[in-house]
Backbone bond lengths (Angstrom), bond angles and torsions (degrees), N, CA, C in turn:
res aa  C-N    CA-C-N  psi(-1)  N-CA   C-N-CA  omega(-1)  CA-C   N-CA-C  phi
1 M - - - 1.453 - - 1.528 108.04 -
2 D 1.304 115.58 122.48 1.457 121.39 -177.24 1.527 109.92 -92.58
3 I 1.337 116.21 136.35 1.463 121.04 -179.89 1.525 107.98 -89.34
4 N 1.309 115.67 128.41 1.454 120.75 178.25 1.529 107.96 -92.12
5 W 1.332 115.49 97.90 1.469 121.15 -175.07 1.527 112.04 -68.47
6 N 1.301 118.61 -26.25 1.473 120.89 179.26 1.532 110.54 -64.67
7 I 1.304 117.16 -44.69 1.465 120.80 -179.80 1.528 110.30 -67.35
8 I 1.330 116.75 -41.38 1.462 120.23 178.69 1.532 110.48 -63.35
9 A 1.331 118.08 -40.01 1.462 122.05 179.11 1.529 110.96 -64.69
10 V 1.330 116.57 -44.00 1.469 120.25 179.85 1.531 110.45 -63.32
11 V 1.312 117.63 -44.27 1.463 121.18 179.54 1.525 110.56 -64.77
12 A 1.331 117.70 -41.00 1.460 121.06 179.45 1.528 110.97 -63.82
13 I 1.327 117.10 -42.04 1.470 120.70 178.48 1.521 110.64 -64.69
14 L 1.325 117.41 -42.01 1.465 120.10 178.30 1.527 111.72 -63.25
15 V 1.323 117.31 -39.29 1.467 120.92 178.43 1.520 110.08 -65.19
16 I 1.319 117.94 -42.91 1.468 121.22 179.37 1.527 110.41 -63.38
17 I 1.333 117.47 -43.57 1.465 121.06 178.11 1.526 110.41 -61.74
18 L 1.315 117.38 -42.66 1.462 121.17 179.16 1.526 111.28 -61.78
19 V 1.304 117.09 -43.36 1.473 121.11 179.69 1.531 110.48 -64.24
20 V 1.318 117.18 -44.80 1.466 121.23 -179.40 1.529 110.75 -62.92
21 L 1.326 117.06 -45.31 1.473 120.04 179.78 1.530 111.34 -64.60
22 T 1.316 117.89 -38.02 1.464 121.36 178.55 1.524 110.81 -64.98
23 I 1.316 116.92 -42.69 1.466 120.40 179.25 1.525 110.52 -64.27
24 R 1.327 117.09 -43.95 1.474 120.00 179.59 1.520 111.48 -63.07
25 K 1.340 117.27 -41.26 1.469 120.36 179.53 1.521 110.43 -64.85
26 N 1.337 117.01 -41.68 1.455 119.89 179.01 1.521 111.80 -64.27
27 Q 1.314 118.48 -35.89 1.455 121.67 177.89 1.530 110.61 -65.22
28 R 1.327 116.69 -41.26 1.471 119.59 177.63 1.523 110.82 -64.94
29 E 1.328 116.66 -43.97 1.465 120.38 179.10 1.523 110.69 -64.26
30 K 1.319 117.60 -37.16 1.458 121.66 178.68 1.528 110.07 -63.79
31 K 1.325 117.57 -41.81 1.461 120.95 178.74 1.531 110.45 -65.04
32 K 1.333 116.92 -42.22 1.466 120.32 178.70 1.527 111.11 -62.90
33 L 1.330 116.49 -44.13 1.459 120.98 -179.54 1.519 110.58 -65.18
34 E 1.326 117.31 -42.42 1.457 120.68 179.74 1.530 110.59 -62.96
35 K 1.321 116.70 -42.00 1.462 120.86 178.32 1.534 110.53 -64.35
36 L 1.333 116.47 -42.34 1.454 120.75 179.01 1.524 111.12 -62.59
37 L 1.325 116.38 -46.12 1.462 119.38 -178.02 1.524 112.09 -68.73
38 N 1.318 117.40 -32.69 1.463 120.03 178.70 1.523 111.90 -71.76
39 N 1.329 117.72 -29.97 1.461 120.67 -176.14 1.526 113.30 -101.73
40 D 1.312 118.18 -7.88 1.460 121.19 -173.65 1.534 110.14 -112.16
41 F 1.302 115.48 71.08 1.455 119.21 176.85 1.527 108.78 -140.54
42 K 1.298 114.94 154.03 1.455 119.89 178.69 1.516 108.02 -94.52
43 K 1.314 115.02 132.09 1.452 119.10 179.14 1.526 109.06 -71.73
44 A 1.309 114.92 140.60 1.460 120.45 -178.89 1.528 109.65 -69.77
45 E 1.303 113.65 144.45 1.455 118.60 178.23 1.524 109.11 -74.56
46 K 1.311 115.05 133.15 1.458 118.85 177.92 1.527 108.06 -91.48
47 T 1.303 115.16 122.77 1.461 119.84 179.15 1.513 108.90 -121.50
48 D 1.299 115.20 153.73 1.454 120.01 177.75 1.530 108.95 -74.00
49 V 1.303 115.72 139.62 1.454 120.84 -179.93 1.524 108.31 -86.65
50 D 1.336 115.12 128.48 1.456 120.94 177.56 1.526 107.88 -87.66
51 A 1.301 116.95 125.15 1.463 121.17 -176.95 1.526 111.58 -64.88
52 D 1.341 117.85 -30.43 1.459 120.44 -179.08 1.544 111.84 -78.41
53 D 1.297 116.89 -24.44 1.457 121.16 -178.34 1.533 109.11 -96.93
54 V 1.318 115.60 97.95 1.464 120.31 -174.11 1.527 110.71 -68.44
55 A 1.325 118.60 -38.27 1.458 121.88 -177.36 1.521 112.04 -78.14
56 N 1.326 117.41 -14.00 1.458 123.63 -178.79 1.523 110.26 54.56
57 E 1.305 117.15 46.88 1.451 122.53 179.24 1.522 109.15 -80.86
58 K 1.299 115.15 148.67 1.475 119.66 179.38 1.497 109.67 -94.89
């Protein structure tokens, strides 16, 4: 059985390209998600602390 190195080389190159493109896309999505999570939060309400209420329950 003869090994066809041309076909193996083409498949290997396609697999490497696929892996590289997937990693790059994930990095872009990670940056977008990180930016979204950093900017998409509700600021906590500032309330005055009651000295008699140690637990500061609302």
